[in-house]
KOLBA-291878 format. One line per 3 residues: number of its first residue (from 1); their letters; for each residue y, x, z of N, C-alpha, C. Coordinates in steps of 0.001 Angstrom, whole numbers. Last residue first. Layout:
BEGIN
NUM = A = Y,X,Z,Y,X,Z,Y,X,Z  ... $
END
This chain:
BEGIN
106 = EVS = -16387,-21961,-12203,-16216,-23424,-12224,-15992,-23958,-10843  -15169,-19081,-13731,-15659,-19683,-12493,-15381,-21167,-12527  -16242,-18206,-17024,-15197,-18531,-16054,-15845,-19187,-14843 $
103 = EGK = -18020,-15438,-18403,-17986,-16827,-17933,-16845,-17035,-16945  -18262,-12795,-19107,-17160,-13546,-19688,-17055,-14989,-19202  -20583,-12016,-17877,-19336,-11333,-17516,-18128,-12127,-17992 $
100 = HKD = -22521,-13401,-19195,-22163,-13829,-17842,-20874,-13174,-17360  -22552,-11944,-21615,-22330,-13392,-21622,-21866,-13869,-20251  -23197,-9370,-20763,-21883,-9621,-21357,-21545,-11111,-21353 $
97 = IIA = -25857,-9848,-19923,-24838,-9391,-18964,-23449,-9684,-19501  -26990,-10550,-22382,-27001,-11499,-21254,-25931,-11120,-20245  -26641,-8181,-23797,-25999,-9409,-24282,-25944,-10457,-23169 $
94 = LVD = -28299,-6458,-22371,-26843,-6226,-22368,-26088,-7462,-22841  -30775,-7571,-23074,-30344,-7545,-21667,-28827,-7373,-21593  -30795,-7097,-25815,-30874,-8478,-25314,-30375,-8559,-23872 $
91 = DLE = -30755,-4312,-25897,-29627,-5052,-26470,-29608,-6503,-25985  -33298,-3694,-24819,-32089,-3380,-24073,-30888,-4171,-24592  -36057,-5785,-24857,-35050,-5113,-25689,-33774,-4913,-24872 $
88 = IYV = -38934,-5176,-22986,-37695,-5944,-23087,-36714,-5132,-23922  -42232,-5338,-22009,-41342,-4829,-23042,-40133,-5750,-23119  -44796,-4267,-19890,-43672,-5182,-20101,-42702,-4527,-21075 $
85 = TKE = -48071,-3505,-21034,-46779,-3047,-20541,-45705,-4087,-20851  -51438,-2926,-20663,-50457,-3979,-20924,-49132,-3563,-20259  -53028,-133,-22105,-52461,-779,-20924,-51415,-1804,-21345 $
82 = GDF = -53856,1270,-24328,-54827,390,-23687,-54315,-316,-22447  -51495,2547,-25108,-52636,3333,-24617,-53612,2479,-23822  -49913,-370,-24739,-49671,1050,-24964,-50805,1824,-24319 $
79 = MKY = -49301,-3589,-25763,-50350,-2680,-25316,-49951,-1247,-25703  -46769,-5654,-24434,-47339,-4874,-25526,-48397,-3964,-24929  -45158,-8640,-23675,-46129,-7632,-23271,-46682,-6951,-24506 $
76 = TQL = -41829,-9531,-22909,-43017,-9640,-23749,-43940,-8512,-23317  -39190,-11138,-21325,-40321,-10220,-21219,-41413,-10547,-22235  -37206,-12987,-21280,-37274,-12093,-22449,-38526,-11223,-22455 $
73 = KEI = -37306,-14202,-18833,-37749,-14984,-19995,-37934,-14108,-21234  -36110,-12246,-17259,-37542,-12488,-17097,-38110,-13304,-18266  -33473,-12601,-18045,-34165,-11364,-18417,-35677,-11563,-18310 $
70 = EAR = -32907,-15063,-16878,-32857,-14927,-18337,-33591,-13674,-18810  -33206,-14425,-14160,-34060,-15457,-14773,-34072,-15324,-16291  -31160,-12493,-13829,-32570,-12141,-13606,-33498,-13136,-14306 $
67 = IKD = -28912,-14088,-14318,-29214,-12960,-15203,-30682,-12572,-15069  -29059,-15850,-12136,-29118,-16358,-13518,-29517,-15253,-14487  -28783,-14020,-10023,-30013,-14818,-10135,-30176,-15375,-11548 $
64 = LVG = -26185,-13126,-10508,-27298,-12181,-10623,-28637,-12910,-10732  -24802,-15485,-9974,-24784,-14925,-11330,-25940,-13947,-11512  -25353,-15730,-7223,-25713,-16796,-8164,-25783,-16284,-9591 $
61 = NRG = -24213,-13435,-6156,-25667,-13587,-6115,-26140,-14676,-7075  -21497,-14057,-6616,-22105,-12865,-7212,-23626,-13011,-7270  -21252,-16356,-5016,-21006,-16403,-6459,-21656,-15241,-7177 $
58 = DEY = -21820,-15310,-2469,-22633,-16404,-3016,-22484,-16480,-4539  -19733,-13435,-2228,-21129,-12988,-2250,-22046,-14059,-2827  -17538,-15194,-2226,-17640,-14144,-3239,-19094,-13692,-3368 $
55 = GKT = -18086,-16700,58,-18008,-17342,-1253,-18156,-16332,-2379  -17908,-14687,2009,-19162,-15416,1823,-19186,-16079,442  -15210,-13968,1744,-16254,-12978,1512,-17588,-13653,1237 $
52 = YQN = -14015,-16410,2490,-13759,-15830,1163,-14879,-14860,806  -14925,-16588,5098,-15314,-17614,4137,-15113,-17114,2710  -13629,-14397,6248,-15090,-14403,6191,-15593,-15435,5191 $
49 = RDY = -11016,-15315,6026,-11402,-14095,5311,-12922,-14049,5163  -11128,-17500,7754,-10811,-17704,6343,-11255,-16507,5514  -11644,-16114,10135,-12619,-17071,9639,-12407,-17312,8141 $
46 = QLA = -9269,-14690,10366,-10521,-13949,10200,-11605,-14866,9650  -7520,-16837,10739,-7364,-15982,9566,-8625,-15172,9303  -8470,-17813,13199,-8495,-18673,12010,-8388,-17838,10734 $
43 = KIL = -7967,-15614,14889,-9331,-16107,14704,-9449,-16940,13429  -5166,-15534,14681,-5948,-14395,14192,-7393,-14818,13958  -4608,-17984,15926,-4189,-17746,14547,-5002,-16605,13940 $
40 = EGK = -5575,-17523,18494,-6210,-18557,17668,-5852,-18387,16195  -3766,-15488,19286,-5207,-15252,19268,-5932,-16240,18386  -1257,-16804,19143,-1549,-15652,18288,-3053,-15400,18184 $
37 = DVN = -411,-19962,18944,-1294,-19143,19761,-1771,-17995,18877  2810,-21133,18522,1652,-20553,17855,880,-19695,18849  4979,-23780,18338,4247,-22938,19271,2980,-22445,18583 $
34 = VGV = 8122,-24153,16863,6678,-24255,16691,6018,-23297,17673  10831,-23954,16656,10273,-24867,17651,8780,-25077,17502  12276,-22148,15308,12023,-23415,14629,11451,-24438,15596 $
31 = KEI = 12136,-20086,17137,13450,-20634,16801,13306,-22004,16136  9468,-19406,17047,9984,-20051,18263,11329,-20721,17993  9466,-18178,14538,8652,-19377,14767,9161,-20136,15983 $
28 = AKI = 11120,-16001,15021,11496,-16974,13992,10733,-18279,14195  9630,-14643,17000,10968,-15159,17310,11395,-16232,16309  7358,-13964,15473,7220,-14847,16642,8573,-15451,17017 $
25 = VMK = 8535,-12239,13623,7874,-13463,13164,7765,-14454,14324  9406,-10191,15309,10384,-10943,14520,9791,-12262,14042  6958,-9255,16317,7954,-9823,17240,8973,-10676,16482 $
22 = EDE = 5811,-8273,13973,5175,-9374,14701,6167,-10059,15637  7606,-6178,13414,7462,-7295,12470,6856,-8506,13160  7054,-4523,15596,8385,-5108,15455,8362,-6295,14496 $
19 = QVM = 4398,-3826,14996,4695,-4552,16233,6065,-5224,16165  4823,-2421,12626,3998,-3628,12612,4290,-4469,13851  6339,-277,13582,6925,-1195,12610,6145,-2501,12556 $
16 = QTQ = 4480,991,15259,5709,447,15831,6350,-564,14878  2646,1825,13338,2234,891,14396,3448,215,15005  4258,3638,11915,3710,2465,11234,3290,1408,12262 $
13 = LEG = 4728,5552,13872,5853,4821,13295,5369,3541,12623  2132,6522,14247,2839,5884,15363,4002,5040,14854  1664,7579,11676,802,6533,12226,1477,5779,13361 $
10 = YIK = 3670,9542,11548,3658,8449,10584,2835,7283,11114  2814,11227,13613,4133,10598,13693,4187,9389,12768  343,12011,12561,422,11326,13849,1745,10576,13975 $
7 = EIP = 1096,13263,10190,199,12110,10149,302,11308,11437  2555,15410,11106,3268,14345,10404,2405,13094,10338  898,17341,12025,1511,16457,13023,2254,15290,12382 $
4 = SKY = -2145,17857,10247,-688,17851,10210,-127,16910,11270  -4773,19743,11277,-4313,18365,11134,-2789,18358,11243  -7282,22013,10282,-5872,21775,10578,-5512,20317,10336 $
1 = M = -10415,22318,11813,-9671,21902,10632,-8239,21554,11052 $
END
């Protein structure tokens, strides 16, 4: 498969720009007189990112648990061909989803 050489040049240029930005930030910080351990800063930022992701997943799972519980309450049983079958109105399920979709985060 053909690979354009422009991608490589662009990638190298982008890497160089990021490195130059980092150097400028470090110089500005040193100018102010603050000592920053780059490795520790990166670790702290990654930890913060992981906390955000964990919080997002916890919130999502919490809402899904609420929706599941409400849907389970809607279950009724009907007999079809002599077999007991779970019956749930689709409109009721969609209303529950819409209700939780509009909730604000507390």
